[in-house]
C-alpha positions in Angstrom: -47.6 95.1 -12.6 -44.9 92.4 -13.2 -41.5 93.8 -14.1 -39.7 92.1 -17.0 -36.0 91.1 -16.7 -33.4 92.9 -18.7 -32.2 91.3 -21.9 -28.8 91.6 -23.4 -26.9 90.9 -26.6 -23.1 91.1 -27.0 -22.7 92.7 -23.5 -25.1 95.6 -24.4 -27.8 95.2 -21.7 -31.0 96.9 -22.6 -34.8 96.5 -22.0 -36.6 95.1 -25.0 -40.1 96.3 -25.7 -41.1 94.0 -28.6 -40.1 90.9 -30.4 -37.7 89.6 -31.4 -35.9 89.7 -28.1 -32.2 88.7 -27.8 -30.6 87.6 -24.5 -27.1 86.0 -24.5 -27.6 84.5 -28.0 -31.3 83.5 -27.2 -33.9 84.9 -29.6 -37.6 84.9 -28.8 -40.0 85.5 -31.6 -43.6 84.8 -32.7 -44.2 81.5 -34.3 -44.4 81.5 -38.1 -45.9 78.7 -40.3 -42.3 77.8 -41.5 -41.3 77.2 -37.8 -44.1 74.7 -37.1 -42.3 71.4 -38.0 -39.3 72.3 -35.9 -41.5 73.4 -33.0 -43.6 70.3 -33.1 -40.5 68.1 -33.1 -39.1 70.0 -30.1 -42.5 69.7 -28.2 -42.6 66.0 -28.8 -39.2 65.6 -27.2 -39.4 68.1 -24.4 -40.2 66.3 -21.1 -42.2 69.2 -19.7 -44.4 69.8 -22.8 -48.0 68.5 -22.9 -50.4 67.6 -25.6 -51.7 71.1 -25.4 -48.3 72.6 -26.3 -48.6 71.2 -29.8 -49.1 73.8 -32.4 -52.0 71.8 -33.8 -54.1 72.5 -30.6 -53.9 76.3 -31.2 -54.5 75.8 -34.9 -57.7 73.9 -34.0 -58.7 76.7 -31.7 -58.0 79.2 -34.5 -60.0 77.2 -37.1 -63.1 76.5 -35.0 -63.3 79.5 -32.6 -61.3 82.2 -34.4 -58.8 82.8 -31.6 -55.6 84.3 -33.0 -52.4 82.2 -32.5 -49.7 84.1 -30.5 -47.2 81.3 -29.8 -43.7 82.5 -28.7 -40.7 80.4 -29.7 -37.2 80.6 -28.2 -34.2 79.9 -30.5 -30.5 79.5 -29.9 -28.1 79.1 -32.8 -31.0 78.1 -35.1 -32.4 75.5 -32.7 -35.7 75.5 -30.8 -34.9 75.6 -27.1 -38.3 76.6 -25.7 -41.8 77.7 -26.5 -44.9 79.2 -24.9 -48.3 78.2 -26.5 -50.5 81.3 -26.6 -53.7 82.5 -28.1 -55.5 85.8 -28.1 -58.9 84.7 -27.0 -62.0 86.9 -27.1 -64.1 87.1 -23.9 -67.5 88.4 -23.0 -65.8 91.6 -21.7 -62.7 91.7 -23.8 -59.8 89.6 -25.1 -57.1 87.8 -23.0 -53.9 86.0 -23.8 -54.3 82.3 -22.7 -51.9 79.4 -22.6 -53.7 77.3 -23.7 -57.4 77.9 -24.5 -59.7 74.9 -24.0 -56.8 73.1 -22.4 -55.9 72.2 -18.9 -52.1 72.5 -19.3 -50.0 75.3 -20.8 -47.3 77.8 -19.8 -43.7 78.2 -20.9 -41.4 75.2 -21.4 -37.7 75.4 -22.2 -34.4 73.7 -22.0 -33.6 75.7 -18.9 -35.4 77.8 -16.2 -33.9 80.9 -17.8 -35.5 80.2 -21.1 -38.9 79.6 -19.4 -38.6 82.9 -17.4 -37.8 84.9 -20.6 -40.7 83.4 -22.4 -43.0 84.3 -19.5 -41.6 87.8 -19.4 -42.1 88.3 -23.1 -45.7 87.2 -22.8 -46.2 89.8 -20.0 -44.8 92.4 -22.4 -47.1 91.2 -25.2 -50.1 91.4 -22.9 -49.2 95.0 -21.9 -48.7 96.0 -25.5 -52.0 94.6 -26.7 -53.9 95.9 -23.6 -55.7 92.6 -23.1 -57.7 91.9 -19.9 -55.1 89.5 -18.6 -52.4 86.9 -19.4 -53.4 83.4 -18.2 -50.8 80.6 -18.0 -52.2 77.2 -17.2 -48.9 75.8 -15.9 -48.5 72.2 -14.7 -45.4 73.1 -12.6 -44.7 76.3 -10.7 -43.1 78.4 -13.4 -41.1 80.5 -10.9 -42.5 83.7 -12.3 -43.6 86.8 -10.3 -47.3 86.5 -11.3 -50.6 86.2 -9.5 -51.1 82.6 -8.4 -54.3 80.5 -8.5 -54.5 77.0 -6.9 -58.2 76.4 -7.8 -57.5 73.2 -9.8 -55.7 69.9 -9.4 -54.9 67.2 -11.9 -54.9 63.4 -11.5 -52.2 61.2 -13.1 -51.5 57.6 -12.2 -49.0 55.0 -13.4 -50.6 52.0 -15.0 -49.7 48.3 -14.2 -47.9 46.2 -16.8 -50.8 43.8 -17.3 -54.5 44.7 -18.1 -55.6 42.0 -15.7 -54.0 44.0 -12.8 -56.0 47.2 -13.4 -59.0 46.0 -11.5 -57.0 45.1 -8.5 -55.4 48.5 -8.5 -58.7 50.3 -7.9 -60.0 51.0 -4.4 -62.5 48.4 -3.0 -65.7 50.3 -3.4 -65.0 51.5 -7.0 -63.7 48.0 -7.9 -67.0 46.4 -6.7 -69.0 48.9 -8.8 -66.9 48.3 -11.9 -67.1 44.5 -11.5 -70.9 44.7 -11.1 -71.2 46.9 -14.2 -69.3 44.3 -16.3 -70.6 41.0 -14.8 -74.1 41.8 -13.7 -75.1 44.6 -16.2 -73.1 43.3 -19.1 -71.5 46.7 -20.0 -69.0 46.7 -22.8 -66.5 49.1 -24.2 -66.1 49.9 -27.9 -63.8 52.2 -29.8 -64.7 54.1 -32.9 -64.5 57.6 -34.4 -68.1 57.3 -35.4 -69.2 57.5 -31.8 -68.4 61.3 -31.9 -72.1 62.0 -32.6 -73.1 60.3 -29.4 -70.3 61.9 -27.5 -71.3 65.3 -28.5 -75.0 64.8 -27.7 -74.2 63.4 -24.3 -71.6 66.0 -23.6 -74.1 68.8 -24.4 -76.8 67.2 -22.2 -74.5 67.0 -19.3 -73.3 70.6 -19.7 -76.9 71.8 -19.9 -77.8 70.1 -16.7 -74.8 71.7 -15.0 -76.0 75.1 -16.3 -73.0 75.6 -18.6 -72.6 76.1 -22.4 -71.1 73.2 -24.3 -68.8 73.1 -27.3 -69.8 72.9 -31.0 -69.7 69.6 -33.0 -67.1 71.2 -35.3 -64.6 71.3 -32.4 -64.7 67.5 -31.9 -64.6 66.8 -35.6 -61.6 69.1 -36.0 -59.7 67.3 -33.2 -60.4 63.9 -34.8 -59.3 65.1 -38.2 -56.2 66.9 -37.0 -54.7 64.4 -34.6 -55.6 61.1 -36.2 -54.9 58.0 -34.1 -53.8 60.2 -31.2 -57.4 61.2 -30.7 -59.7 58.3 -29.8 -63.4 58.0 -28.9 -64.8 55.2 -26.7 -68.3 54.2 -26.0 -69.8 52.1 -23.1 -72.9 50.2 -24.2 -75.7 48.3 -22.3 -76.7 45.9 -25.0 -76.9 48.4 -27.9 -77.8 51.4 -25.8 -75.1 54.1 -25.6 -74.5 54.9 -21.9 -71.3 56.9 -21.9 -68.7 58.3 -24.3 -65.2 59.7 -23.8 -62.7 61.4 -26.1 -59.1 60.8 -25.1 -55.7 61.9 -26.4 -52.7 59.6 -26.7 -49.6 61.6 -25.7 -46.3 59.7 -25.6 -46.8 57.0 -23.0 -50.0 58.5 -21.5 -53.7 58.3 -22.2 -55.4 61.6 -21.3 -59.2 61.1 -20.9 -60.6 64.5 -21.7 -64.2 65.0 -22.9 -67.0 62.8 -21.5 -70.7 62.5 -21.7 -73.0 60.2 -19.7 -76.6 59.3 -20.4 -79.2 60.2 -17.8 -79.3 57.5 -15.1 -76.4 55.5 -16.5 -74.3 55.9 -13.4 -77.2 55.4 -11.0 -78.5 52.3 -12.7 -75.4 50.7 -14.2 -72.3 52.3 -12.7 -71.3 53.4 -16.2 -68.5 55.8 -15.1 -66.9 53.2 -12.8 -66.8 50.8 -15.7 -65.7 53.3 -18.3 -62.6 54.3 -16.4 -61.7 50.7 -15.5 -62.0 49.7 -19.2 -60.2 52.7 -20.5 -57.2 51.9 -18.3 -57.2 48.3 -19.4 -57.4 49.5 -23.1 -54.4 51.8 -22.4 -52.3 49.0 -20.9 -53.1 46.7 -23.8 -51.6 49.3 -26.1 -48.4 49.6 -24.1 -49.2 53.0 -22.4 -47.7 53.6 -19.0 -49.8 56.4 -17.5 -53.4 57.5 -17.2 -54.2 61.2 -17.0 -57.7 61.8 -15.5 -57.5 65.5 -16.2 -58.3 68.6 -14.2 -60.9 69.2 -11.6 -61.9 72.0 -9.3 -61.1 71.2 -5.7 -64.6 71.8 -4.6 -66.2 69.7 -7.4 -67.9 66.3 -7.4 -65.5 65.2 -10.2 -62.6 65.8 -7.8 -64.1 63.4 -5.2 -64.9 60.8 -7.9 -61.3 60.7 -9.1 -60.0 60.3 -5.6 -62.5 57.4 -5.1 -61.0 55.8 -8.3 -57.6 55.7 -6.5 -56.0 58.8 -8.0 -54.0 61.3 -5.9 -54.6 65.0 -6.7 -51.7 67.2 -7.7 -52.0 70.9 -7.6 -51.9 72.9 -10.9 -50.0 76.1 -10.8 -52.0 78.6 -12.9 -50.5 82.1 -13.0 -52.0 85.4 -14.1 -50.8 88.8 -15.1 -53.6 91.3 -14.8 -53.6 94.1 -17.3 -57.1 95.6 -17.4 -58.8 93.1 -15.1 -58.8 93.9 -11.4 -59.2 90.4 -10.1 -58.8 86.8 -11.2 -61.6 85.3 -13.4 -64.5 84.0 -11.3 -66.9 82.7 -13.9 -67.0 79.2 -12.5 -69.8 77.0 -11.1 -68.4 77.5 -7.6 -69.2 81.2 -7.8 -72.7 81.9 -6.2 -73.1 85.0 -8.4 -73.5 82.8 -11.5 -76.2 80.7 -9.9 -79.1 82.5 -11.7 -77.4 82.1 -15.0 -76.7 78.4 -14.4 -80.3 77.8 -13.3 -81.7 79.5 -16.4 -79.3 77.6 -18.7 -80.3 74.2 -17.2 -84.0 74.9 -18.0 -83.4 75.6 -21.6 -84.7 73.2 -24.2 -81.9 71.1 -25.6 -82.0 72.5 -29.1 -81.8 76.1 -27.7 -78.9 75.2 -25.4 -77.0 73.6 -28.4 -77.5 76.7 -30.6 -76.5 79.1 -27.8 -73.4 77.0 -27.0 -72.2 77.3 -30.6 -72.2 81.1 -30.2 -70.9 81.4 -26.6 -68.2 78.7 -26.7 -65.7 81.0 -28.4 -65.9 83.4 -25.4 -65.4 80.7 -22.7 -62.0 79.2 -23.4 
């Protein structure tokens, strides 16, 4: 069990067992609706915060999946100085506290390492009080907390050139040839539009079913589009009028984060749709003045990891951290676990309509 640091107020050092917690004029308390504008403004300005630290992300999770928001906010003299995005997420074997569910980044962020450490420690206390299975912090950087580490995932982020014409030249030779062939020989084109969300959802579910994994409900994609406006964009690659591939991305400061994707059967084999999509997305980002492209998280043993490397991206380890309360081991419900093979095989043989309905039920338990 992780031990929490002592907190003090006015020189009276004492262990705090609940919120609010005071430490040298620092107060940590649960987020309230009245706090949300101040916290959103702080997150937008905080260098270490991600798109998934936004309160709107947990509000979307709460609205669609019913997970209870548990965000912790650090205040000093009436100003926000840190926050930890957190949700109480139901699981197939009990609830966990996750930062952040359905996200690849999370964990505490603050104006100083001490603020981050105290936020993490308060989350540990909350997990213990609520007797959840575990606390899961999906940290980008090492948070410096005495928690159980996991290095299963890496992320891929690349600076963009200053001219869309330079994007193709920045891609490794083989991927560059495939992308050029897709554009010049096959005539693939990129289009942007929120109305492509229907095709995105359909293709996403088909891909997940083939992988033997539940997908996400249509309501989730609709909520993200409605909640984040122009910061949530959907792109479609066409061959003539045939939809081949769709991607939902998030615009965060100077970065385009390509997040959800779906590809038609045979589109990569016949037309190199993915090679073209991620060339064209980077060009689109440069045209809009964005400076970086975030290709998102991949497991280190997955095909997506290799694909991103072949696109010229360098992997960077993600520093996920866990505090186990009722669990005895880290979660292992992943495609790389051979024990889940029977379940994956059964799911991949389901009719599409059955897979979609089952996904609507199961998605809330697989954050």
